[in-house]
C-alpha positions in Angstrom: 0.0 0.0 0.0 1.2 3.5 -0.8 0.0 6.4 1.3 -0.3 9.7 -0.7 -0.6 13.2 0.6 -4.3 12.8 1.2 -3.8 10.3 4.0 -4.7 12.0 7.3 -3.2 11.6 10.7 -5.4 8.7 11.8 -5.0 6.8 8.5 -1.2 7.3 8.6 -1.0 6.0 12.2 -3.2 3.0 11.3 -1.1 2.1 8.2 2.1 2.3 10.3 0.7 0.1 13.0 -0.4 -2.4 10.4 3.0 -2.5 8.8 1.8 -1.2 5.5 4.4 1.5 5.4 7.5 2.5 7.4 8.1 5.7 9.2 11.4 6.1 7.3 9.5 6.0 4.0 6.9 8.4 5.1 9.4 10.9 6.5 11.4 10.7 3.3 8.3 11.6 1.3 7.4 14.4 3.7 10.8 15.9 3.4 10.6 15.7 -0.4 7.3 17.5 -0.4 8.6 20.2 1.9 11.7 20.7 -0.4 9.5 20.8 -3.5 7.3 23.6 -2.1 9.6 25.8 -0.1 10.1 28.1 -3.0 6.4 28.4 -3.7 4.7 28.0 -0.3 7.6 28.5 2.2 5.8 26.9 5.1 8.9 26.0 7.2 11.4 28.0 9.1 13.4 24.9 10.2 13.4 21.5 8.5 14.9 18.8 10.7 15.8 16.4 7.9 18.6 14.4 9.6 17.0 14.4 13.0 13.6 13.4 11.6 15.0 10.5 9.7 16.8 9.2 12.7 13.6 9.5 14.8 11.7 7.7 12.0 14.2 4.8 12.1 13.8 4.7 15.9 10.0 4.6 15.5 10.3 1.7 13.0 12.3 -0.3 15.5 9.6 0.3 18.1 6.9 -0.7 15.7 8.7 -3.8 14.7 9.0 -4.7 18.4 5.3 -4.4 18.8 5.0 -1.0 20.4 1.8 0.9 19.9 1.4 4.6 20.5 -1.3 7.0 19.1 1.1 8.6 16.6 4.1 6.3 16.5 6.2 7.1 13.4 3.7 9.8 12.1 5.4 13.0 10.7 4.0 16.2 12.1 5.1 19.9 12.3 5.0 22.5 15.1 5.0 26.2 15.0 8.2 28.1 15.6 7.1 29.5 18.9 7.4 26.1 20.5 10.7 24.7 21.8 12.1 21.7 20.1 15.3 20.4 21.7 18.4 21.2 19.6 16.6 23.8 17.5 16.3 27.6 17.9 13.0 29.2 18.7 13.0 32.5 16.8 9.2 33.1 16.8 9.3 35.0 13.5 12.2 37.3 14.5 15.4 38.2 12.6 18.8 37.1 14.0 20.6 34.0 15.0 19.0 32.3 18.0 20.7 29.6 20.1 19.3 26.1 20.1 17.2 25.3 23.1 18.1 22.5 25.5 14.7 20.9 26.1 11.4 20.3 24.3 8.5 22.4 25.4 5.8 20.4 27.2 3.5 20.2 24.1 6.3 18.9 22.0 7.4 16.5 24.7 3.9 15.0 24.8 3.8 14.6 21.0 7.1 12.7 21.2 5.7 10.6 23.9 2.8 9.7 21.6 5.4 8.6 19.0 5.2 11.6 16.6 8.2 12.5 14.4 8.7 16.3 14.4 9.8 17.1 10.8 10.2 20.8 11.3 9.1 24.2 12.7 6.7 26.3 10.7 6.8 30.0 9.9 5.0 32.6 12.0 5.0 36.4 11.9 7.0 38.3 14.5 5.8 37.2 18.0 2.6 36.0 16.4 1.0 39.4 16.3 -0.7 39.6 12.9 -3.1 37.6 10.7 -0.4 37.2 8.0 2.8 35.2 7.9 5.4 37.4 6.4 8.6 39.1 7.5 12.2 39.8 6.8 13.4 36.8 8.8 11.9 34.3 6.4 10.0 36.0 3.6 6.4 35.3 2.9 4.5 32.1 3.5 1.9 31.7 0.8 -1.6 30.2 0.7 -1.8 26.8 -1.2 -5.2 27.8 -2.6 -3.8 31.0 -4.1 -0.1 31.8 -3.8 -0.9 35.5 -4.3 -2.6 35.5 -0.9 -1.6 34.9 2.7 -2.6 31.7 4.5 -3.3 34.0 7.5 -1.5 34.1 10.8 0.1 33.8 13.0 0.0 30.0 12.5 0.2 30.5 8.8 3.1 28.1 8.3 1.4 25.3 10.0 -1.8 25.9 8.1 0.0 26.1 4.8 1.9 22.9 5.5 -1.3 21.0 6.2 -3.4 22.5 3.4 -0.6 21.7 0.9 -0.5 18.1 2.1 3.1 18.4 3.4 2.1 16.9 6.8 -1.2 15.5 7.9 -1.5 17.8 10.9 0.4 20.5 12.8 0.4 22.4 16.0 -0.2 26.1 16.1 -0.9 28.7 18.7 -3.9 31.0 19.1 -3.7 34.4 20.8 -6.3 36.3 18.9 -7.5 33.7 16.4 -4.0 32.6 15.2 -5.1 29.0 14.7 -8.7 29.7 13.7 -8.0 32.5 11.2 -5.4 30.5 9.1 -7.6 27.5 9.3 -10.5 29.5 7.8 -8.3 30.9 5.1 -6.8 27.5 4.1 -9.9 25.3 4.3 -8.9 23.4 7.5 -10.3 22.4 10.8 -8.6 24.4 13.6 -9.1 23.8 17.2 -8.4 26.4 19.8 -8.8 24.5 23.0 -9.5 25.5 26.6 -6.7 27.5 28.2 -4.3 25.0 29.7 -5.5 22.0 27.7 -2.2 22.0 25.7 0.6 23.3 27.9 2.5 26.4 26.8 5.4 25.4 29.2 8.2 26.6 29.6 5.8 29.6 29.9 3.1 29.0 32.4 1.1 31.6 30.6 1.7 32.9 27.1 0.8 36.6 26.5 -0.8 37.0 29.9 -3.0 33.9 29.3 -4.6 34.9 26.0 -2.5 32.5 23.9 -3.0 28.7 23.8 -1.6 25.9 21.7 -4.0 24.3 19.2 -4.2 22.0 16.2 -4.7 22.2 12.5 -5.8 19.3 10.3 -8.0 18.5 7.3 -10.6 16.6 9.3 -12.2 16.9 12.7 -11.0 13.5 13.7 -7.4 14.3 12.9 -7.5 17.7 14.7 -9.0 15.9 17.7 -6.4 13.1 17.6 -3.5 15.6 17.6 -5.2 17.6 20.3 -5.5 14.6 22.6 -1.9 13.6 21.9 -0.5 17.0 22.8 -2.9 17.6 25.7 -1.6 17.6 29.3 0.2 19.8 31.8 3.6 20.5 33.3 3.4 20.2 37.1 3.9 24.0 37.4 1.3 25.0 34.8 -1.1 27.6 36.4 -4.1 26.4 34.3 -4.9 22.7 34.5 -8.4 22.1 33.2 -10.2 18.7 33.8 -9.2 16.1 31.2 -11.5 15.5 28.2 -11.2 12.8 25.5 -11.9 14.9 22.4 -11.4 12.0 19.9 -14.1 9.9 21.5 -16.6 12.7 20.9 -16.1 12.7 17.1 -19.0 11.1 15.4 -21.3 11.1 18.5 -24.7 12.6 18.1 -24.7 15.9 19.8 -28.5 15.8 20.2 -30.7 18.8 19.3 -28.9 21.9 20.3 -29.8 25.6 20.6 -27.4 27.4 18.3 -26.8 31.2 18.4 -25.9 32.6 15.0 -23.8 35.6 15.9 -23.0 37.8 12.9 -22.4 41.1 14.6 -18.7 41.8 15.4 -17.8 42.6 19.0 -17.2 46.3 19.7 -13.9 47.6 18.5 -12.4 51.1 18.3 -12.3 51.0 14.5 -15.0 49.9 12.0 -15.5 46.2 11.1 -18.0 45.0 8.6 -18.9 41.4 7.6 -18.5 41.1 3.8 -21.7 39.8 2.2 -19.9 36.8 0.5 -18.6 35.6 3.9 -21.9 36.2 5.5 -23.6 34.0 2.9 -21.3 31.1 3.5 -21.7 31.3 7.3 -25.5 31.5 7.0 -25.4 28.5 4.7 -23.7 26.5 7.5 -26.4 27.7 10.0 -29.0 26.4 7.6 -27.2 23.0 7.5 -27.4 22.9 11.3 -31.1 23.8 11.2 -31.7 21.1 8.7 -30.0 18.6 11.0 -32.6 19.3 13.7 -30.9 22.1 15.7 -32.7 25.3 16.7 -30.8 28.2 15.2 -31.6 31.8 15.8 -29.6 35.1 15.5 -28.2 36.2 18.9 -25.0 37.8 20.0 -23.1 37.1 23.2 -23.0 40.1 25.6 -19.4 41.1 24.9 -19.7 44.6 26.1 -16.3 46.4 26.3 -14.3 43.2 26.2 -11.7 44.8 24.0 -10.6 47.0 26.9 -9.4 43.8 28.7 -7.7 42.4 25.6 -5.3 45.2 24.7 -3.4 45.4 28.1 -2.9 41.6 28.1 -1.8 41.4 24.5 0.6 44.4 24.6 2.0 43.4 28.0 2.7 40.0 26.5 4.6 41.6 23.6 6.6 43.8 26.0 7.7 40.6 27.8 8.9 39.0 24.6 10.7 42.2 23.4 12.5 42.5 26.8 13.8 38.9 26.2 14.7 39.4 22.5 18.4 39.0 21.8 18.3 41.5 18.9 15.7 44.2 19.8 17.1 46.6 17.1 16.0 44.1 14.4 12.4 43.9 15.5 9.6 45.4 13.5 8.8 49.0 14.4 5.2 48.0 15.1 6.5 45.4 17.6 8.6 48.0 19.4 5.6 50.4 19.5 3.3 47.7 20.9 5.9 46.9 23.6 6.0 50.5 24.7 2.2 50.5 25.0 2.4 47.2 26.9 4.9 48.7 29.4 2.5 51.7 30.0 -0.5 49.3 30.5 1.5 46.7 32.5 0.6 47.9 36.0 -2.9 48.8 37.1 -4.6 48.5 33.7 -3.2 44.9 33.3 -4.3 43.9 36.8 -7.8 45.3 36.1 -7.9 43.5 32.8 -7.1 40.2 34.5 -9.7 40.7 37.2 -12.4 41.5 34.6 -12.2 38.0 33.2 -14.2 36.7 36.1 -17.0 39.2 35.4 -16.9 38.3 31.7 -17.1 34.6 32.5 -20.2 35.2 34.5 -21.9 37.5 32.0 -21.1 35.6 28.8 -21.5 32.3 30.6 -25.1 33.2 31.4 -25.6 33.4 27.6 -25.0 29.6 27.5 -28.1 29.0 29.7 -30.1 30.0 26.6 -27.8 28.5 23.9 -25.5 25.5 23.7 -23.2 26.7 20.9 -22.4 29.9 19.1 -21.8 29.9 15.3 -20.0 33.0 14.1 -17.8 34.0 11.2 -14.1 33.3 11.8 -13.1 36.3 9.7 -15.1 39.2 8.1 -13.2 38.9 4.8 -11.3 36.4 2.7 -7.5 36.3 2.9 -5.7 39.4 1.8 -2.9 39.5 -0.8 0.7 38.9 0.1 2.3 42.2 1.2 -1.0 44.1 1.8 -0.3 44.5 5.5 3.4 44.1 5.6 4.6 47.7 5.3 1.7 49.5 7.0 2.1 51.7 10.0 1.1 50.4 13.4 -2.3 52.1 13.4 -3.0 51.2 9.8 -2.1 47.6 10.5 -4.5 47.5 13.5 -7.3 49.0 11.3 -6.7 46.4 8.6 -6.4 43.6 11.0 -9.6 44.5 12.9 -11.5 45.0 9.6 -10.6 41.5 8.4 -10.5 39.6 11.7 -12.9 41.1 14.3 -14.5 37.9 15.5 -11.9 35.5 17.0 -10.1 37.4 19.8 -12.9 37.5 22.6 -12.6 33.8 23.1 -8.9 34.3 23.9 -9.8 36.7 26.7 -12.3 34.1 28.0 -9.9 31.2 27.6 -12.7 29.0 26.3 -12.6 26.6 23.3 -13.5 27.3 19.7 -13.3 25.3 16.4 -13.0 26.7 12.9 -14.7 24.7 10.2 -14.5 25.3 6.5 -17.4 27.3 5.3 -16.7 27.2 1.5 -15.2 29.6 -0.9 -15.6 33.0 -2.4 -16.3 33.5 -6.1 -12.6 33.9 -6.6 -11.9 30.5 -5.0 -10.6 31.8 -1.7 -11.5 29.8 1.4 -13.4 31.2 4.3 -14.5 29.6 7.6 -16.9 29.7 10.5 -16.2 29.1 14.2 -18.1 27.1 16.7 -17.7 28.6 20.1 -18.6 27.2 23.5 -18.2 27.7 27.3 -15.4 26.3 29.4 -14.2 22.8 28.6 -16.8 22.3 25.7 -14.3 20.8 23.2 -16.2 17.5 23.0 -19.5 19.2 22.1 -17.9 21.5 19.6 -16.2 18.6 17.7 -19.5 16.7 17.7 -21.1 19.6 15.9 -18.1 20.1 13.6 -18.1 16.4 12.7 -21.8 16.5 12.0 -21.2 19.3 9.5 -18.2 17.5 8.0 -20.1 14.3 7.4 -22.5 16.2 5.1 -20.1 18.7 3.5 -17.1 16.4 3.1 -14.7 19.4 3.0 -11.6 17.2 3.3 -12.2 16.0 -0.2 -11.4 19.4 -1.7 -7.7 20.1 -2.4 -5.9 23.1 -3.8 -5.6 22.9 -7.6 -3.3 22.6 -9.3 -1.4 20.5 -6.9 1.3 22.4 -5.1 3.6 19.4 -4.6 6.0 18.2 -7.3 4.9 15.1 -9.1 8.0 13.2 -7.9 7.0 13.9 -4.3 3.2 13.4 -4.6 3.1 9.7 -3.7 
């Protein structure tokens, strides 16, 4: 049997366990696909060719000895804000960074599940923007249209999965950075409950708004990677109760009350849902209604939630800038955000952190009337490469909010959300919708996502023409 690029995470793991293919062969093919697309897609900052092949051979020995682990021998990728022992963690920045000594907790858990880490994917500087471009590595491009961004900040991971280079990848989400690129590359993207996937060696990332999540072509694969990466370091400040997300896939969620939320949360600059995106999201709502769910338009009581986001986000950037080995090489917008973060890092930050309890109570009450929120993931399709790269800080914020006003409130709350593909614009650009729930609701969200997937079969659609070379396609 020959696995091609369409084989997902679960199918690849099954074939390895059955002896139908070796990890060495799979990793060789993966590395060939990456090499064939670096000039066109540029998904990876670091490719661990020699190390990955050695890890694949070790996995093959384990498989031959009868060992069975959830991802034994399966090649995956992680975003370049995660520590991989022996590799630098540049997080989108310019300069030469020293290799780190130890895996981060999420990577350690992936290895414990048997995964082979083939490389680290591109991300914009400190993950601040919904595009993946910068002087440190160039532009990462969308496999569906290489003139457009795959989104950000987990754009490298999204591009790698959408192009079929790896079956799944880890990303991180601080204001939609898993869900936005998932929407713009036709993927499933799970932003889990805060603490579900450890961000250690940082107990909290960006003052608790950033979590690690998963990107894959199917709900089952995204859930499988999430379960493999889930768990905590002993010193993690957030340790939610364990959930088995994979077991929820395919289970009937019952008849739910779904709030269709089309109004963007309040922001300081205008944001408007483009009609073409609205149509795609409403069509998903109609699919849910046809499946027996009660769907009605209703918006969570967000209030002035943005006032709590800005101090946390900018204080987190200030922390990263203070640690940066080459601050003079940082983007001017990064330095400006860090200055604001230092100004807001005292009383405003403490007030923002305290407000989370009030927001939990107020928005949590919304879930006494509704089980799930369905909202657009973005207000617009992906912008063109370079459209935001050279803007001023204020102009970048305006453009970012206009395109992506929907995702960030769930980062303040720390609750889970799942992007699902919603279809395409008339120009063939992917857009998505997000399913949002209260604390620890990942199982329910993936049940609903899988129900949509069973009907829409979005994983069968691939970018055309194929972005991998013919010699690497098998």
